[in-house]
DRENDO-1510 file (C-alpha; in Angstrom, 1 decimal, always signed):
<recs>
REC; n; res; u; v; w
REC; 1; MET; +0.0; +0.0; +0.0 .
REC; 2; SER; +1.3; +3.4; -1.0 .
REC; 3; TYR; +1.2; +6.3; +1.5 .
REC; 4; PRO; +2.2; +9.6; -0.2 .
REC; 5; LEU; +2.8; +12.2; +2.5 .
REC; 6; THR; +2.3; +15.2; +0.3 .
REC; 7; ASN; +1.2; +15.9; -3.2 .
REC; 8; TYR; +2.6; +18.8; -5.2 .
REC; 9; LEU; +0.2; +20.1; -7.8 .
REC; 10; ASN; +0.9; +23.1; -10.1 .
REC; 11; CYS; -1.9; +25.3; -11.5 .
REC; 12; ASP; -1.9; +23.5; -14.8 .
REC; 13; LYS; -3.6; +20.5; -13.2 .
REC; 14; PHE; -6.5; +22.5; -11.9 .
REC; 15; SER; -9.6; +23.3; -13.8 .
REC; 16; TRP; -9.9; +26.6; -15.6 .
REC; 17; GLN; -12.5; +27.9; -13.0 .
REC; 18; HIS; -10.2; +27.0; -10.1 .
REC; 19; ARG; -7.3; +28.7; -11.7 .
REC; 20; ILE; -9.4; +31.9; -12.0 .
REC; 21; PHE; -10.3; +31.5; -8.3 .
REC; 22; LEU; -6.6; +31.2; -7.3 .
REC; 23; ALA; -5.7; +34.3; -9.4 .
REC; 24; ALA; -8.5; +36.3; -7.7 .
REC; 25; LEU; -7.1; +35.4; -4.3 .
REC; 26; HIS; -3.8; +37.2; -5.2 .
REC; 27; GLU; -5.5; +40.2; -6.8 .
REC; 28; GLU; -6.5; +41.9; -3.5 .
REC; 29; ARG; -4.2; +42.4; -0.5 .
REC; 30; GLU; -5.3; +42.4; +3.1 .
REC; 31; PRO; -3.9; +45.4; +4.9 .
REC; 32; THR; -2.1; +45.2; +8.2 .
REC; 33; HIS; -1.9; +48.9; +9.3 .
REC; 34; PHE; -4.7; +51.3; +10.2 .
REC; 35; SER; -3.0; +54.2; +8.5 .
REC; 36; GLU; -3.3; +52.6; +5.1 .
REC; 37; VAL; -6.8; +51.4; +5.7 .
REC; 38; VAL; -8.4; +54.8; +6.4 .
REC; 39; GLN; -7.5; +55.9; +2.9 .
REC; 40; ASP; -9.7; +53.2; +1.4 .
REC; 41; VAL; -13.5; +53.8; +1.5 .
REC; 42; ARG; -14.2; +50.0; +1.3 .
REC; 43; TRP; -12.3; +49.4; +4.6 .
REC; 44; ARG; -13.8; +52.4; +6.2 .
REC; 45; ASP; -17.3; +51.1; +5.4 .
REC; 46; ALA; -16.3; +47.7; +6.8 .
REC; 47; MET; -15.2; +49.2; +10.1 .
REC; 48; THR; -18.3; +51.3; +10.3 .
REC; 49; SER; -20.4; +48.2; +9.7 .
REC; 50; GLU; -18.6; +46.3; +12.5 .
REC; 51; ILE; -19.1; +49.1; +15.0 .
REC; 52; ASP; -22.8; +49.4; +14.1 .
REC; 53; ALA; -23.2; +45.6; +14.6 .
REC; 54; LEU; -21.6; +45.7; +18.0 .
REC; 55; GLN; -23.8; +48.6; +19.1 .
REC; 56; ARG; -27.0; +47.0; +17.8 .
REC; 57; ASN; -26.3; +43.9; +19.8 .
REC; 58; GLY; -25.5; +45.8; +23.0 .
REC; 59; THR; -22.1; +44.3; +23.1 .
REC; 60; TRP; -20.6; +46.7; +25.7 .
REC; 61; ASP; -21.6; +48.7; +28.7 .
REC; 62; ILE; -19.8; +52.0; +29.5 .
REC; 63; THR; -18.3; +51.7; +33.0 .
REC; 64; PRO; -15.8; +53.7; +34.9 .
REC; 65; LEU; -12.2; +52.4; +34.9 .
REC; 66; PRO; -11.4; +50.7; +38.3 .
REC; 67; VAL; -8.9; +52.5; +40.5 .
REC; 68; GLY; -5.4; +51.5; +39.8 .
REC; 69; LYS; -6.3; +49.6; +36.6 .
REC; 70; LYS; -5.1; +50.3; +33.0 .
REC; 71; SER; -7.3; +49.8; +30.1 .
REC; 72; LEU; -6.5; +47.3; +27.4 .
REC; 73; GLY; -5.9; +48.5; +23.8 .
REC; 74; CYS; -7.5; +47.1; +20.7 .
REC; 75; LYS; -6.7; +46.8; +17.0 .
REC; 76; TRP; -8.4; +46.1; +13.7 .
REC; 77; ILE; -8.0; +42.9; +11.8 .
REC; 78; TYR; -8.9; +43.0; +8.1 .
REC; 79; LYS; -10.0; +40.1; +6.0 .
REC; 80; ILE; -11.4; +39.8; +2.5 .
REC; 81; LYS; -14.2; +37.3; +2.1 .
REC; 82; TYR; -14.6; +35.5; -1.3 .
REC; 83; HIS; -17.4; +33.7; -3.1 .
REC; 84; SER; -16.7; +30.2; -4.4 .
REC; 85; ASP; -16.0; +31.6; -7.9 .
REC; 86; GLY; -13.2; +33.9; -6.6 .
REC; 87; SER; -15.2; +37.1; -6.7 .
REC; 88; VAL; -15.0; +39.3; -3.6 .
REC; 89; ASP; -18.0; +39.0; -1.3 .
REC; 90; ARG; -17.2; +41.7; +1.1 .
REC; 91; PHE; -14.4; +43.5; +3.0 .
REC; 92; LYS; -14.6; +42.4; +6.7 .
REC; 93; ALA; -13.1; +44.4; +9.6 .
REC; 94; ARG; -12.9; +42.9; +13.1 .
REC; 95; LEU; -12.2; +44.9; +16.2 .
REC; 96; VAL; -10.1; +42.7; +18.6 .
REC; 97; VAL; -8.6; +43.2; +22.0 .
REC; 98; LEU; -4.9; +43.2; +22.7 .
REC; 99; GLY; -5.2; +40.2; +24.9 .
REC; 100; ASN; -1.5; +39.7; +25.1 .
REC; 101; HIS; -1.4; +42.7; +27.5 .
REC; 102; GLN; -3.5; +40.8; +30.0 .
REC; 103; VAL; -2.1; +39.2; +33.1 .
REC; 104; GLU; -3.3; +35.7; +34.1 .
REC; 105; GLY; -5.0; +35.8; +37.6 .
REC; 106; ILE; -5.6; +39.5; +37.4 .
REC; 107; ASP; -7.3; +40.2; +34.1 .
REC; 108; TYR; -8.6; +36.7; +33.5 .
REC; 109; ASP; -8.8; +33.3; +35.1 .
REC; 110; GLU; -9.1; +31.1; +32.0 .
REC; 111; THR; -9.0; +31.5; +28.2 .
REC; 112; PHE; -11.6; +30.3; +25.8 .
REC; 113; ALA; -12.0; +30.1; +22.0 .
REC; 114; PRO; -14.5; +28.0; +20.0 .
REC; 115; ILE; -11.9; +26.5; +17.6 .
REC; 116; ALA; -12.1; +23.1; +15.9 .
REC; 117; LYS; -8.8; +21.3; +15.9 .
REC; 118; MET; -7.1; +21.2; +12.6 .
REC; 119; VAL; -6.9; +17.4; +12.9 .
REC; 120; THR; -10.7; +17.3; +13.4 .
REC; 121; ILE; -11.2; +19.4; +10.2 .
REC; 122; ARG; -9.1; +17.0; +8.1 .
REC; 123; THR; -10.7; +13.9; +9.7 .
REC; 124; VAL; -14.2; +15.1; +9.1 .
REC; 125; LEU; -13.6; +16.1; +5.5 .
REC; 126; GLN; -11.9; +12.8; +4.8 .
REC; 127; SER; -14.5; +10.6; +6.6 .
REC; 128; LEU; -17.5; +12.3; +4.9 .
REC; 129; LEU; -16.0; +12.7; +1.5 .
REC; 130; PRO; -17.2; +9.4; +0.1 .
REC; 131; LYS; -20.7; +10.2; +1.3 .
REC; 132; ILE; -21.3; +13.8; +0.6 .
REC; 133; GLY; -19.6; +14.5; -2.7 .
REC; 134; ASN; -20.0; +18.1; -3.5 .
REC; 135; SER; -22.3; +19.0; -0.6 .
REC; 136; ILE; -19.7; +20.8; +1.4 .
REC; 137; LYS; -20.7; +24.4; +2.1 .
REC; 138; TRP; -19.0; +27.3; +4.0 .
REC; 139; THR; -20.9; +29.9; +5.9 .
REC; 140; SER; -19.6; +32.9; +7.7 .
REC; 141; ARG; -21.4; +35.1; +10.2 .
REC; 142; GLY; -22.0; +38.5; +8.7 .
REC; 143; SER; -23.1; +40.2; +12.0 .
REC; 144; GLY; -24.1; +39.2; +15.4 .
REC; 145; VAL; -22.6; +38.6; +18.8 .
REC; 146; HIS; -19.0; +39.6; +19.0 .
REC; 147; GLU; -17.0; +36.9; +20.7 .
REC; 148; THR; -13.8; +38.6; +21.9 .
REC; 149; SER; -13.3; +38.0; +25.6 .
REC; 150; THR; -11.8; +40.6; +27.9 .
REC; 151; ARG; -12.2; +42.6; +31.1 .
REC; 152; VAL; -11.5; +46.3; +30.7 .
REC; 153; LEU; -11.0; +47.9; +27.3 .
REC; 154; ALA; -9.7; +51.1; +25.9 .
REC; 155; VAL; -11.7; +53.7; +23.9 .
REC; 156; THR; -11.1; +53.5; +20.2 .
REC; 157; LYS; -9.7; +56.7; +18.9 .
REC; 158; TRP; -11.4; +56.7; +15.5 .
REC; 159; PHE; -15.0; +56.1; +16.6 .
REC; 160; GLY; -14.8; +57.5; +20.1 .
REC; 161; VAL; -16.7; +54.6; +21.7 .
REC; 162; PRO; -15.5; +51.8; +24.0 .
REC; 163; SER; -14.4; +48.5; +22.5 .
REC; 164; PRO; -16.6; +45.4; +23.0 .
REC; 165; GLN; -16.9; +43.2; +26.0 .
REC; 166; ALA; -18.2; +39.7; +25.4 .
REC; 167; PRO; -16.6; +36.6; +26.8 .
REC; 168; ARG; -18.4; +33.4; +25.6 .
REC; 169; CYS; -21.8; +34.6; +24.5 .
REC; 170; TRP; -21.2; +33.9; +20.8 .
REC; 171; PHE; -20.4; +30.3; +21.2 .
REC; 172; SER; -23.0; +29.8; +23.8 .
REC; 173; LYS; -25.7; +31.3; +21.5 .
REC; 174; LEU; -24.5; +29.2; +18.6 .
REC; 175; SER; -24.5; +26.0; +20.7 .
REC; 176; ASN; -28.0; +26.6; +22.0 .
REC; 177; ALA; -29.3; +27.2; +18.5 .
REC; 178; LEU; -27.7; +24.0; +17.2 .
REC; 179; ASP; -29.0; +22.1; +20.2 .
REC; 180; GLN; -32.5; +23.3; +19.5 .
REC; 181; TYR; -32.2; +22.1; +15.9 .
REC; 182; GLY; -31.2; +18.6; +17.0 .
REC; 183; PHE; -27.5; +18.6; +16.8 .
REC; 184; GLN; -25.3; +16.6; +19.2 .
REC; 185; ARG; -21.9; +17.9; +20.3 .
REC; 186; SER; -19.0; +15.5; +19.8 .
REC; 187; GLN; -17.3; +14.5; +23.0 .
REC; 188; SER; -14.0; +14.2; +21.2 .
REC; 189; ASN; -14.1; +17.9; +20.0 .
REC; 190; HIS; -16.7; +20.3; +21.4 .
REC; 191; SER; -16.5; +22.5; +18.3 .
REC; 192; LEU; -17.9; +19.6; +16.2 .
REC; 193; PHE; -21.7; +19.3; +16.0 .
REC; 194; ILE; -23.5; +16.3; +14.4 .
REC; 195; PHE; -27.1; +15.9; +13.3 .
REC; 196; GLN; -28.4; +12.4; +12.4 .
REC; 197; LYS; -32.0; +11.6; +11.7 .
REC; 198; GLU; -33.6; +9.0; +9.4 .
REC; 199; GLY; -30.6; +8.7; +7.1 .
REC; 200; VAL; -29.8; +12.4; +7.1 .
REC; 201; GLN; -26.5; +13.5; +8.4 .
REC; 202; LEU; -25.3; +17.1; +8.8 .
REC; 203; VAL; -22.0; +18.2; +10.3 .
REC; 204; VAL; -21.0; +21.6; +11.5 .
REC; 205; LEU; -17.4; +22.5; +12.4 .
REC; 206; VAL; -17.0; +25.8; +14.3 .
REC; 207; TYR; -13.9; +27.9; +14.1 .
REC; 208; VAL; -14.7; +31.1; +16.1 .
REC; 209; ASP; -17.4; +32.6; +13.8 .
REC; 210; ASP; -16.6; +30.7; +10.6 .
REC; 211; LEU; -18.4; +27.4; +10.0 .
REC; 212; ILE; -18.0; +24.4; +7.7 .
REC; 213; ILE; -21.3; +22.8; +7.0 .
REC; 214; ALA; -21.4; +19.4; +5.3 .
REC; 215; GLY; -24.2; +16.9; +4.7 .
REC; 216; ASN; -25.6; +14.1; +2.6 .
REC; 217; HIS; -29.0; +15.7; +2.0 .
REC; 218; GLY; -29.4; +18.9; -0.1 .
REC; 219; GLU; -32.8; +19.8; +1.1 .
REC; 220; GLU; -31.9; +19.4; +4.7 .
REC; 221; ILE; -28.8; +21.6; +4.2 .
REC; 222; ALA; -31.0; +24.3; +2.7 .
REC; 223; THR; -33.4; +24.1; +5.6 .
REC; 224; PHE; -30.6; +24.3; +8.1 .
REC; 225; LYS; -29.1; +27.3; +6.3 .
REC; 226; SER; -32.4; +29.2; +6.5 .
REC; 227; TYR; -32.5; +28.4; +10.2 .
REC; 228; LEU; -29.0; +29.8; +10.8 .
REC; 229; HIS; -29.9; +32.9; +8.8 .
REC; 230; GLN; -32.9; +33.5; +11.0 .
REC; 231; CYS; -30.9; +33.1; +14.1 .
REC; 232; PHE; -27.7; +35.0; +13.3 .
REC; 233; HIS; -28.0; +36.6; +9.9 .
REC; 234; MET; -25.2; +34.4; +8.6 .
REC; 235; LYS; -24.0; +34.7; +5.0 .
REC; 236; LEU; -23.4; +31.6; +2.9 .
REC; 237; LEU; -20.4; +31.8; +0.7 .
REC; 238; GLY; -21.1; +28.7; -1.4 .
REC; 239; LYS; -19.0; +25.6; -1.9 .
REC; 240; LEU; -15.9; +25.2; +0.3 .
REC; 241; LYS; -13.1; +26.7; -1.7 .
REC; 242; TYR; -11.1; +29.0; +0.7 .
REC; 243; PHE; -11.3; +28.5; +4.5 .
REC; 244; LEU; -9.0; +30.0; +7.1 .
REC; 245; GLY; -6.3; +30.6; +4.5 .
REC; 246; VAL; -6.6; +27.1; +3.1 .
REC; 247; GLU; -7.4; +26.6; -0.6 .
REC; 248; VAL; -9.7; +23.6; -1.3 .
REC; 249; ALA; -9.9; +21.9; -4.7 .
REC; 250; LEU; -12.5; +19.2; -5.2 .
REC; 251; SER; -12.1; +16.6; -7.9 .
REC; 252; PRO; -13.2; +13.0; -8.7 .
REC; 253; THR; -10.0; +11.9; -7.0 .
REC; 254; GLY; -10.6; +13.7; -3.7 .
REC; 255; LEU; -10.1; +16.9; -1.9 .
REC; 256; PHE; -6.8; +18.7; -2.2 .
REC; 257; LEU; -5.8; +21.1; +0.6 .
REC; 258; CYS; -3.0; +23.6; +0.3 .
REC; 259; GLN; -2.0; +27.1; +1.5 .
REC; 260; ARG; -0.3; +28.4; -1.6 .
REC; 261; LYS; -1.5; +32.0; -1.1 .
REC; 262; TYR; -0.5; +31.9; +2.6 .
REC; 263; ALA; +3.0; +30.5; +1.7 .
REC; 264; LEU; +3.5; +33.2; -1.0 .
REC; 265; ASP; +2.5; +35.9; +1.5 .
REC; 266; ILE; +5.1; +34.6; +3.9 .
REC; 267; ILE; +7.8; +34.7; +1.2 .
REC; 268; ALA; +6.8; +38.2; +0.1 .
REC; 269; GLU; +6.7; +39.4; +3.7 .
REC; 270; VAL; +10.4; +38.6; +4.3 .
REC; 271; GLY; +11.4; +39.8; +0.9 .
REC; 272; LEU; +12.5; +36.5; -0.6 .
REC; 273; LEU; +10.2; +36.3; -3.7 .
REC; 274; GLY; +13.4; +36.6; -5.7 .
REC; 275; GLY; +15.4; +34.3; -3.5 .
REC; 276; LYS; +17.1; +31.1; -4.6 .
REC; 277; PRO; +15.1; +28.0; -3.5 .
REC; 278; VAL; +16.6; +25.2; -1.4 .
REC; 279; PHE; +15.6; +21.5; -1.4 .
REC; 280; THR; +15.2; +20.9; +2.3 .
REC; 281; PRO; +13.6; +23.1; +5.0 .
REC; 282; ILE; +16.5; +22.7; +7.5 .
REC; 283; GLU; +20.1; +21.5; +7.4 .
REC; 284; GLU; +20.4; +17.8; +8.0 .
REC; 285; ASN; +23.1; +18.0; +10.8 .
REC; 286; HIS; +22.2; +21.4; +12.3 .
REC; 287; ARG; +23.5; +22.5; +15.7 .
REC; 288; LEU; +20.9; +25.3; +16.4 .
REC; 289; ALA; +20.5; +24.3; +20.0 .
REC; 290; LEU; +24.2; +25.2; +20.6 .
REC; 291; ALA; +24.2; +28.5; +18.7 .
REC; 292; THR; +26.3; +31.2; +20.2 .
REC; 293; GLY; +25.7; +34.1; +17.7 .
REC; 294; ASP; +24.4; +37.5; +18.7 .
REC; 295; LEU; +20.9; +37.8; +20.1 .
REC; 296; LEU; +18.4; +39.4; +17.7 .
REC; 297; SER; +17.7; +43.0; +18.5 .
REC; 298; ASP; +14.1; +42.6; +17.6 .
REC; 299; PRO; +12.9; +39.0; +18.5 .
REC; 300; SER; +9.3; +39.8; +17.6 .
REC; 301; GLN; +10.2; +39.5; +13.9 .
REC; 302; TYR; +11.5; +35.9; +14.5 .
REC; 303; ARG; +8.5; +35.0; +16.6 .
REC; 304; HIS; +6.1; +36.4; +14.0 .
REC; 305; LEU; +7.7; +34.4; +11.2 .
REC; 306; VAL; +7.8; +31.1; +13.2 .
REC; 307; GLY; +4.2; +31.6; +14.2 .
REC; 308; ARG; +3.2; +31.8; +10.6 .
REC; 309; LEU; +5.2; +28.7; +9.8 .
REC; 310; ILE; +3.4; +26.8; +12.6 .
REC; 311; TYR; +0.1; +27.5; +10.9 .
REC; 312; LEU; +1.5; +26.4; +7.6 .
REC; 313; CYS; +1.9; +22.9; +9.0 .
REC; 314; PHE; -1.9; +22.5; +8.6 .
REC; 315; THR; -1.3; +21.3; +5.0 .
REC; 316; ARG; +2.5; +20.8; +5.1 .
REC; 317; PRO; +3.4; +17.8; +7.3 .
REC; 318; GLU; +7.0; +17.8; +6.0 .
REC; 319; LEU; +7.6; +21.1; +7.9 .
REC; 320; SER; +6.6; +19.7; +11.3 .
REC; 321; CYS; +10.0; +18.7; +12.5 .
REC; 322; SER; +11.8; +21.8; +11.2 .
REC; 323; VAL; +9.2; +24.2; +12.7 .
REC; 324; HIS; +9.4; +22.3; +16.0 .
REC; 325; VAL; +13.2; +23.0; +16.0 .
REC; 326; LEU; +12.7; +26.7; +15.3 .
REC; 327; SER; +9.9; +27.1; +17.9 .
REC; 328; GLN; +12.3; +26.1; +20.7 .
REC; 329; PHE; +14.1; +29.5; +20.4 .
REC; 330; MET; +11.3; +31.9; +20.7 .
REC; 331; GLN; +12.5; +33.4; +24.0 .
REC; 332; GLN; +16.0; +34.3; +22.9 .
REC; 333; PRO; +16.4; +33.9; +19.1 .
REC; 334; ARG; +19.9; +34.3; +17.7 .
REC; 335; GLU; +21.3; +35.2; +14.3 .
REC; 336; GLU; +21.7; +31.5; +13.4 .
REC; 337; HIS; +18.1; +30.8; +14.3 .
REC; 338; TRP; +16.9; +33.7; +12.1 .
REC; 339; ARG; +19.0; +32.4; +9.1 .
REC; 340; ALA; +17.5; +28.9; +9.7 .
REC; 341; ALA; +14.0; +30.4; +9.5 .
REC; 342; LEU; +14.8; +32.3; +6.3 .
REC; 343; ARG; +16.1; +29.0; +4.9 .
REC; 344; MET; +12.7; +27.4; +5.5 .
REC; 345; VAL; +11.1; +30.3; +3.6 .
REC; 346; ARG; +13.5; +29.7; +0.7 .
REC; 347; TYR; +12.3; +26.1; +0.8 .
REC; 348; LEU; +8.7; +27.3; +0.5 .
REC; 349; LYS; +9.8; +29.4; -2.5 .
REC; 350; GLY; +10.5; +26.2; -4.4 .
REC; 351; GLN; +7.2; +24.5; -3.5 .
REC; 352; PRO; +4.5; +27.0; -2.5 .
REC; 353; GLY; +1.6; +24.8; -3.7 .
REC; 354; GLN; +2.4; +21.6; -1.9 .
REC; 355; GLY; -0.3; +20.2; +0.2 .
REC; 356; VAL; -2.3; +17.1; +1.2 .
REC; 357; LEU; -4.8; +15.1; -0.8 .
REC; 358; LEU; -7.8; +13.5; +1.0 .
REC; 359; LYS; -8.7; +10.7; -1.3 .
REC; 360; ARG; -12.3; +10.0; -2.1 .
REC; 361; GLU; -11.8; +6.2; -2.3 .
REC; 362; SER; -10.8; +5.2; +1.3 .
REC; 363; ASP; -11.3; +2.2; +3.5 .
REC; 364; LEU; -11.7; +4.6; +6.5 .
REC; 365; ARG; -9.3; +2.5; +8.6 .
REC; 366; LEU; -6.7; +4.1; +10.9 .
REC; 367; TYR; -3.0; +3.4; +10.4 .
REC; 368; GLY; -0.4; +4.9; +12.7 .
REC; 369; TRP; +3.3; +5.4; +12.1 .
REC; 370; CYS; +5.6; +6.3; +15.0 .
REC; 371; ASP; +9.2; +7.0; +15.5 .
REC; 372; SER; +11.7; +8.6; +17.9 .
REC; 373; ASP; +15.1; +10.1; +17.7 .
REC; 374; TRP; +16.9; +9.1; +20.9 .
REC; 375; ALA; +18.6; +11.8; +23.1 .
REC; 376; THR; +18.6; +14.2; +20.2 .
REC; 377; CYS; +18.6; +17.4; +22.3 .
REC; 378; PRO; +22.2; +18.3; +23.1 .
REC; 379; LEU; +21.1; +20.4; +26.1 .
REC; 380; THR; +18.6; +18.2; +27.8 .
REC; 381; CYS; +19.3; +14.7; +26.3 .
REC; 382; ARG; +15.6; +14.3; +25.7 .
REC; 383; SER; +14.3; +12.4; +22.7 .
REC; 384; ILE; +12.0; +13.5; +19.9 .
REC; 385; THR; +8.6; +11.8; +19.3 .
REC; 386; GLY; +7.1; +11.9; +15.8 .
REC; 387; TRP; +4.0; +10.3; +14.4 .
REC; 388; ILE; +1.7; +10.4; +11.4 .
REC; 389; VAL; -1.8; +8.8; +11.2 .
REC; 390; PHE; -3.6; +7.9; +8.0 .
REC; 391; LEU; -7.3; +7.4; +7.5 .
REC; 392; GLY; -7.2; +5.1; +4.6 .
REC; 393; GLN; -4.5; +6.5; +2.3 .
REC; 394; SER; -5.0; +10.1; +3.5 .
REC; 395; PRO; -2.8; +11.8; +6.1 .
REC; 396; ILE; -5.0; +13.4; +8.8 .
REC; 397; SER; -2.8; +13.8; +11.9 .
REC; 398; TRP; +0.9; +14.4; +12.4 .
REC; 399; LYS; +3.1; +15.8; +15.2 .
REC; 400; THR; +6.6; +16.3; +16.3 .
REC; 401; LYS; +7.2; +16.8; +20.1 .
REC; 402; LYS; +10.1; +16.6; +22.5 .
REC; 403; GLN; +9.5; +13.9; +25.2 .
REC; 404; HIS; +8.9; +15.0; +28.8 .
REC; 405; THR; +11.6; +12.9; +30.4 .
REC; 406; VAL; +15.0; +11.5; +29.5 .
REC; 407; SER; +14.8; +7.9; +28.0 .
REC; 408; ARG; +17.5; +5.5; +29.1 .
REC; 409; SER; +17.6; +3.7; +25.8 .
REC; 410; SER; +16.4; +4.0; +22.2 .
REC; 411; ALA; +13.9; +1.2; +22.9 .
REC; 412; GLU; +12.4; +3.2; +25.7 .
REC; 413; ALA; +12.2; +6.3; +23.5 .
REC; 414; GLU; +10.4; +4.3; +20.8 .
REC; 415; TYR; +8.1; +2.8; +23.4 .
REC; 416; ARG; +7.1; +6.2; +24.6 .
REC; 417; SER; +6.5; +7.2; +21.0 .
REC; 418; MET; +4.2; +4.2; +20.6 .
REC; 419; ALA; +2.3; +5.1; +23.7 .
REC; 420; ASN; +1.7; +8.7; +22.5 .
REC; 421; THR; +0.6; +7.5; +19.1 .
REC; 422; THR; -1.8; +5.1; +20.7 .
REC; 423; CYS; -3.4; +7.9; +22.5 .
REC; 424; GLU; -3.9; +9.8; +19.2 .
REC; 425; LEU; -5.3; +6.7; +17.6 .
REC; 426; LYS; -7.8; +6.2; +20.4 .
REC; 427; TRP; -8.9; +9.8; +20.2 .
REC; 428; LEU; -9.4; +9.6; +16.4 .
REC; 429; GLN; -11.3; +6.3; +16.9 .
REC; 430; GLY; -13.8; +8.1; +19.2 .
REC; 431; LEU; -14.1; +11.0; +16.8 .
REC; 432; LEU; -14.9; +8.7; +13.9 .
REC; 433; LEU; -17.5; +6.9; +16.1 .
REC; 434; SER; -19.3; +10.2; +16.8 .
REC; 435; LEU; -19.5; +10.6; +13.0 .
REC; 436; GLY; -21.1; +7.2; +12.7 .
REC; 437; ILE; -18.0; +5.3; +11.6 .
REC; 438; PRO; -17.2; +2.5; +13.9 .
REC; 439; HIS; -13.7; +1.0; +13.9 .
REC; 440; SER; -14.2; -2.6; +14.7 .
REC; 441; VAL; -10.9; -4.0; +13.4 .
REC; 442; PRO; -7.5; -3.4; +15.2 .
REC; 443; MET; -5.7; -0.2; +14.3 .
REC; 444; ASN; -2.3; -0.8; +12.7 .
REC; 445; LEU; +0.7; +0.8; +14.5 .
REC; 446; TYR; +4.0; +0.7; +12.6 .
REC; 447; CYS; +7.3; +0.9; +14.5 .
REC; 448; ASP; +10.9; +0.3; +13.4 .
REC; 449; ASN; +12.2; -0.8; +16.8 .
REC; 450; GLN; +12.0; -4.6; +17.6 .
REC; 451; ALA; +12.8; -4.1; +21.3 .
REC; 452; ALA; +10.0; -1.6; +21.7 .
REC; 453; LEU; +7.6; -4.0; +20.1 .
REC; 454; HIS; +8.7; -6.8; +22.4 .
REC; 455; ILE; +8.2; -4.5; +25.5 .
REC; 456; ALA; +4.7; -3.6; +24.2 .
REC; 457; LYS; +3.6; -7.1; +23.6 .
REC; 458; ASN; +5.3; -8.8; +26.6 .
REC; 459; PRO; +4.7; -7.4; +30.1 .
REC; 460; VAL; +7.4; -9.5; +31.7 .
REC; 461; PHE; +10.2; -7.1; +30.9 .
REC; 462; HIS; +10.0; -5.6; +34.3 .
REC; 463; GLU; +13.6; -4.7; +34.8 .
REC; 464; ARG; +13.6; -2.6; +31.6 .
REC; 465; THR; +10.3; -0.8; +32.3 .
REC; 466; LYS; +9.9; -0.4; +36.0 .
REC; 467; HIS; +10.9; +3.3; +35.9 .
REC; 468; ILE; +8.5; +4.1; +33.1 .
REC; 469; GLU; +5.3; +5.9; +34.0 .
REC; 470; VAL; +2.2; +3.8; +34.3 .
REC; 471; ASP; +0.4; +5.9; +31.6 .
REC; 472; CYS; +2.9; +4.7; +29.0 .
REC; 473; HIS; +1.8; +1.1; +29.5 .
REC; 474; LEU; -1.7; +1.8; +28.2 .
REC; 475; ILE; -0.5; +0.4; +24.9 .
REC; 476; ARG; -0.2; -3.1; +26.5 .
REC; 477; ASP; -3.9; -3.0; +27.4 .
REC; 478; GLU; -4.9; -1.9; +23.9 .
REC; 479; ILE; -2.9; -4.8; +22.4 .
REC; 480; GLN; -4.4; -7.3; +24.8 .
REC; 481; GLN; -7.9; -6.0; +24.0 .
REC; 482; ASN; -7.2; -6.3; +20.2 .
REC; 483; ARG; -7.6; -2.6; +19.5 .
REC; 484; ILE; -4.0; -2.0; +18.4 .
REC; 485; GLN; -2.0; -4.2; +16.1 .
REC; 486; PRO; +1.7; -3.3; +16.5 .
REC; 487; THR; +3.7; -4.1; +13.3 .
REC; 488; TYR; +7.4; -3.9; +12.6 .
REC; 489; VAL; +8.5; -1.8; +9.6 .
REC; 490; SER; +12.0; -1.3; +8.4 .
REC; 491; THR; +13.7; +2.0; +9.1 .
REC; 492; TYR; +13.9; +2.7; +5.3 .
REC; 493; SER; +10.1; +2.4; +5.1 .
REC; 494; GLN; +9.3; +4.3; +8.3 .
REC; 495; LEU; +7.2; +7.3; +7.2 .
REC; 496; ALA; +7.5; +8.9; +10.7 .
REC; 497; ASN; +11.3; +9.4; +10.2 .
REC; 498; LEU; +10.3; +12.7; +8.6 .
REC; 499; PHE; +8.9; +13.9; +12.0 .
REC; 500; THR; +11.9; +13.1; +14.2 .
REC; 501; LYS; +14.9; +14.4; +12.3 .
REC; 502; PRO; +15.9; +16.6; +9.4 .
REC; 503; LEU; +16.4; +14.5; +6.3 .
REC; 504; GLY; +18.8; +15.2; +3.4 .
REC; 505; VAL; +18.2; +15.0; -0.3 .
REC; 506; THR; +18.1; +11.4; -1.7 .
</recs>
């Protein structure tokens, strides 16, 4: 069985209509500074509309500032919403609070955001793709409850009114509306709502105030859309083509997800559109953890770039390990770290349109691949865990993470990696069950370490494992209950190698 991790598609392979859509995405640019926005009447109208909507909904109350407290500032976020044919639907302005100025325990006790996990989005799209065909829609709230959570806010200079206060009311209102319609919330992800009745299945994925709606019954989808419009004045944008910076192309083969525009925006932002591409995102034998170069005078630039690269991993699993390395130096980035980040951007320059293909023909079985790189960190001697999970032949979940404790052997490091991957497989199994897809056969888990496989299958290796935490041994229970089928795979065929160490060009 072939498991392609990523699929690079150039624009020539897309339909003429989709190529027009991609060109339209690059025609308009989303501004980042208020000074340039006020000169454009389209954005001024968008900001006015946002303020009017907040006032109509009674989002804020004017109150005196408590003694000894400073008000929080706010800023505008600007987004262009597109129809499925690439034409501009509207220019959208969002007033948000500078929550990074808040202090935990003083300004807030907990954080909250109704966001569906990226793994959930890929899993839902893949699992429903054979059933729903083209019945994937995207709706976005045009006006309604503003969901930004805060305590005390500053007065906006342009409008002369206080910024909004509204902790959880948007998600609470949406949840109540979906409950009344008959949706059930998935216990695996509370931002996933499922409606099932007499052969009709609808799925709603919530990402703040953007929704993905999918279903297998056109009339029921239309009825539900009318219900949402009555409750929240939501605006339907047609077939799913562009969602959260992800471009979606549907074909008889499956659903192709990529972030080509997002990648090109990153390249242009750092001024490397004319740079020379490289073939790997990071050097194979890097020593970034031992870098001794000068500290960056402005670390925010490095943090901003790495943050954007983290989001790019939504459709670029091959970046997972490299981004994990760069994200370890957020506190005190040095010149070597900045050059390594720019190298990754030059890698994107060569393949901006790479992404993942969710295949329409799928057996909907879970296959996990896990690996570790023993004692790879020169500072802490901790190992790296990496995994990738396929649903059928489509990659849906991947991760690179440093282990919490030091492993005494490579077998122990691999065993911990198997345990972490088992947890992910069990969670995905529950998610699929909430979608009406039971997983009755054992889930395959591929590992390239024979000793770790023996430890997992044979509980008598007490001397080797008595220091390992109890939660790591859950894999033994899963094997005994025939839920996990551990299988040896050679190192040369181990797909998870990509998530534990930088690889060279072959």
